[in-house]
N, C-alpha and C positions, 0 to 999 in steps of 0.2 A: 335613632337608627339613618344609616347615610343614605338607605337604598327604598326602592318600593319594588316589591314585586309582585308582578299578574301573570298568573294563570291560564295562557291562555286558552279557547276551546278545545283544542287536539291537545290530548294529555302530554306531557315533554316538556310542548313550547313556552316559554317564559320570558315575560315581558319584565324588563326590569330599569328605576328610572332614578339615578343617582341623587342625591340634593346637591344643587350647585347653590355656591359659594360667591357671589358679584360683589364687585367694587369699581370705582373710577379705576381702578387699573386692568380689569377685565375679570374672570373668574380663576376660580378654584373647585375641582369637584375630587371623588373616590371613585374610580369607575372600575374597582375590584378590591377586591377583601376578603379574603381564603374564609376564613368563620362565616360572613354573612351567608355568603355564597353555598356554604355546605349546610348550614342552617334550614334553607329554603331549596334545597333539594337541587341545585345546583352542583357542578362537581369545582371543586378546589384548586383541582392541578391542571395545568397546560403548559406543554413541554416547546411549544412554539408559537408564536407571534406570525401575521403575516401581514403587510399593508399594501394596499392595491390603489392606482390612480386610475379615473375613466373620466371619460366626457360625455357631455349630455346625450341620451340615445341607447348607448354600449347596454348591454344586456348579457352578464355574467350568470351562465348555470344550465342546467339545473345537477347544482354538482354534489358528489358524497364520497368516500372512501368505504370499499365493502371489509369483509373481516377478511385478515386480525388486527386490521389498522384501521378499522374505523373509528372515526371524529364525532364526538360533541364539537360544537361552535359556541363562541361568544364574537358578537361581532357586535359593530359601532361605527358610527359616521363621525369624523373628525371635520370634516371639511365639506360644504354642498348637501345635496338631499337624494336618496333612495327608497324607491321601493320596494321593500325585503322579501323573500318569499321563501318560505318553509312545505314541504312534501310528505305527509307520511307514508314512509317505504316499507314498512314491518307485514310482514305479511302475517295474514290471523289477526291485526289490528281492527276492532269496530270503524277507525277514524282511513283505514287503507285507502290511500290515492287523495285524498282532502289535503286541503293546502289553505293556509294562512299567512295573508300580506300585512303589512304594516310599514308606516311610513318612519323611516331614522334619520335625522339631519344632525348638523349641527348646532342648530335653536332650540330643539327635544331632547337632546343627550338621550334620548331611549336606548336601551340597548336589545339584543333578543338572544338568548340561549336556544340554540337547534342541536337537542339530542342526538345521539347514534340511532340510527334507520332513518332517519329525516335526508332530504335531497336538498340542498338549499341554493338560489341564487337570487340575484338583486338587480335593479336597472336604473339607470342613473338618471334625475327628474332636473337638476339644476346643470348650470353649465360645464361644472364639472365636481369629483368627490372625492374625498378621499375617505376609504373606508379600511378597517381596521379588524383583524379576527384572531381571536385568540382560539387552541384548537386544542384537545385532551390525548391527542395522537401526531406525533411526529409525520409528515408525508411521507407515502410515500406509492412510489409512481405505476409498483407493480398491483394495487390495491383501488386506481384511481380509475371513478365508472360515473356516471350519470344519465339524463336522460332529457331529450329535444325540450326544449321550455315551451313548446307551443303543443306537446301531447294535446290532441283534444279530447280522451277519454279521460284527463286530467283537467283540463281547462281555465287553467288559470287564468284571473284576468284581467294583464298586466296593464298597465295604463300609456300602453302604446305598440303601435302595430306592426311597425316594422325598425325595429330595433339594430345595432349595430353588433354585430356576432362576430367572435373569431372561431375560423374555417371549424377547429374541433367542436367547438360547440353546436355550429349549423347543422352537423353530420352525426349527431347523437344518436340514437335512436329511441323509439316510444316508450314506455314504461315497461310496459308490458314483455318488451322483447330486452332492456337493460339488464346488466350483472346487478344480482341482488344476493344479499345473504342475509336478511336481515327476518328475526320470525318476534313476535310480540309476547 
């Protein structure tokens, strides 16, 4: 099997480690295989891919799309290192408002599947980072939503105190006031 699937503490979050084949020229890895992903409860259809570049100290989050264009995300780092966070925002979930954070890097090759009903964000730990996403629904600006990265009610333990934010991210509301329509 070319992948190891680890179901994390919050149901729905899955860390995926691909098998890496290194040699003197570099390496080869498979980072997506529909049949294997689906066999482990991870979606196998992603109609849109995204790629972002950020520098050290940048924090992007906490983002999601509401229904009818809600997205699951498969994320990975192809250059650098980030601290990646997902927060359960499904009303009625026993883990509502709880978060999970993991380091994704070009060296550990780890990926994270973030299902519908979770907010997602990351901060860059290395000098720069290249971050790629596969999403289960195309971006819809009418369904774009999020909450502020440092909401004290959520209490994410970010590895930096004063990240670089976009104006949009700095002005996001707390989770309690954020637009969301997810049920557990």
